[in-house]
N, C-alpha and C positions, 0 to 999 in steps of 0.2 A: 504494500500500500504506500502511496505517495503522501507524505505529510509536509505541509508548509509551516515553517517556523518564522514568525514575524517578530523580530527582536533586534533593537539597535545596540545592545550590549554584546560585543563580540565574544566576551568570555562566557556569558550565559548561553548564547546560541551555540557555541562550540561544545559546551557541556551537554546541552540537550541533544545536539546532533550525534555526538558520540554514544550517549546512552540509548537513544532511540534506534540508531543503526544496529546496536547490539541485540535489539529485539526484533530485527528483521524489517524495519521500516525504511523506505527510501526517502531521504530527507532533502528538502530544498529550504534555503534560507533567504529571507528578505529583510532589509534593514529599515524600510519605511513602507507606509501604507500604499503610496502610489505605485511603487514597484511591485508590491504584493498583488494589487488589482490586475496589473498587466499579466503577471504569472498565472493568476487564477483564470484569466481569459484564455490562456494558451495551453494550460496543463490541467489534466483531470486529477484533482486531489481527493483523497478520502477523508482528510482531516486538516483543520487549521488550528494552530496554537499561536495566539497573539498576545503580546504584552499590551497593556492599556496605554502606557506612556510611550508614544512614538513621535518622531518628527513629522511635520507637515499635516498629519491627521491622527487623532488618537484612536486607540483600538476599538472604542465604543462606536464611533462614527464609521470606522472601517467595517465592523461587524454588520452594521445596518446595511451597508452597500453590498457586502458579500451575500447576505440573506436575500436581498432584492434580486440578485443574479441567480442564486441557487439556494432556495430555502432548506434543502435537504443536506447541505454541506455542514457537518458538525464543527463547532468552534469551542475551543477551550481557552478561556482568558486567564492571563497571568497578571498579577498586580502586587505592588509593594505595600498597598494600603488595604485595610480590612474594615470597611464601613458598610453598614446595612444599605445606605443610600446608593453607594457605588455598586454594590452587588445587584441591587434591584435594577439600576440603570443598565448594568451589563446584561442581565437576563432579558430585560426589555429589548435590548439591541439584538437579541437572538442567540446569546451565548448558551451552550448546552451544559457547560460546567465552568467552574471558577476556582482558581488556586492562588493562594497568597504566598509570596516569596518571603523567606526561603522555604523550600519544601524538599522532601525526600524524593529522589528520582523514582524510587519504587512506587511511591504513591501516585506519581504521574502515570506510570505504566498501568496501574489499576484503574485510574480515572479514564484513561484512553479506552481500555477494554470495555469498561462499563458504558461509555458513551456510544461506542461502535455497536455494542450488543443491543442497546436500546434502539438505535437507528435501524438495525437489521430486523427487529421484531415489532416495529410499529404496526398496530392493527390495520391501519388503512392501506398498508402495502400488500396485505393479503386479502383484501376485499375488492370486488369488482366495482362497486359503486364509490364514487368520490364524494357523495352527499350523505350527510347525516341529518335527519329531521326529527324534531320532537315538538308536537303541538305546532305553534306558529314560528318556531325557531328553526332555521336551516343553516347548516355549515357545509361549505365546499372545501374539502381537504386538498384539492388540487390547486385551487386559486387562492386559498386562505381567506375567503370572504365569508362574512356572517350576515344573516338577515333575520330580522324578527318583524312579523307583520309586513314583510316586503320592504322594510326600512333597513338600509345597510348600517352595520355597526362596526366601527374600526377598533381592532384589538392589537395589542403588541404581540410579538411572537410567543412570549411565555403565557400571556393571557389566552391566546388561541390554543396553545397546547393543553393548558389546564381545562379549557372548555371542552375540547374534544374528548379528553379523558373522562370528564364528568358525564358527557352525553353518551359515550360508549358504555358507561356503567350506570345508566339511569335506573332509578327505583332501588338502588342499593346503597346502603350506608358505607361511606368510604372514610377510613381513619386517616389522620394526618400522616402517619407513617406510610400508608399505602399510596397516598397522593404524592408524598415526597419521593418515594422510590420510583414511581412511574413518570413523574413530570420533571423532577429535578435530578434524580439519580440516586444510586445507593449511598453516595457520600454526602448527601444533604445534611446540613447542620440542624438537627432537630431542636437545638436550643434557641433557634431564632423564630420569629413570627412571620416569616415570608408567606406561608400558606394563608394565614388569616388576612394578611395584607392583600394578596392577590385575589382571594375570595371576595374581599370588599371591593376591589377594583371591578371584578366581573359583575357583581351585583349592581353597581352603579350603571354599568353599560347594558347589561342584559335584562335586569329586572326593574330598575328604578322607574322608567317611563311607561311601564306596562302593568296592567291590573293584576294579571296572574303571575305570581312569583314562582320561579323554578329552582332556585338555589337556596337550600335550607340548612340551618345548623342543628345538629343533634347533640345537645350538651353532654360532654363526657364521652362522646363516641366519634364525632367527626362531622361529615357533611353528606347531604343527599340531594341529587338532582331529580326532582319530581314535581308534578302538578297536583299530587294527591293530598297534600297537606293544607 
């Protein structure tokens, strides 16, 4: 598999390159976002690993552009800072996982395997229909567009992924751990309130302006996507 590392620190990129090549990956390196976009246009990558602090364009803006070109290309973000706001911004930009420097290279190996496993087992990849419908809510997994009562609703990539998971598991109570594992991955920090934050985001967009509410909290248990409550 071809992996693109976008990192302007030569020492860090060299360490990553050496480590990932030992795992059998074919590594390409770019030092800035503009060069990375050109490489992505011309080479089929299976994974992108990008630092957030980059010259010319930061990794968050770069990730948004990458996902616009190829929404299925997995992205792991690297950062020297660990703040909830920055992580949420990274996930909203389309990041599939997030690692804080410094980190153990073995943890990166595990994160990569988990991200690639999730991408290879997404439910919509095994279904003929690209549309999921529930009541007056319709999601198109090919175009990443969402409509309720024929009104289009704009979602961030992570909000969209969360909604798809909820809809594919409608009428079933989902624990925070199950949501974390399937939407954020096995290495999700369960000590954070990301899930509650994103559920609140979805409610504002999916339920707030409509009479029938679809996303419900089950105290002490998790959440359920249903019209039956």
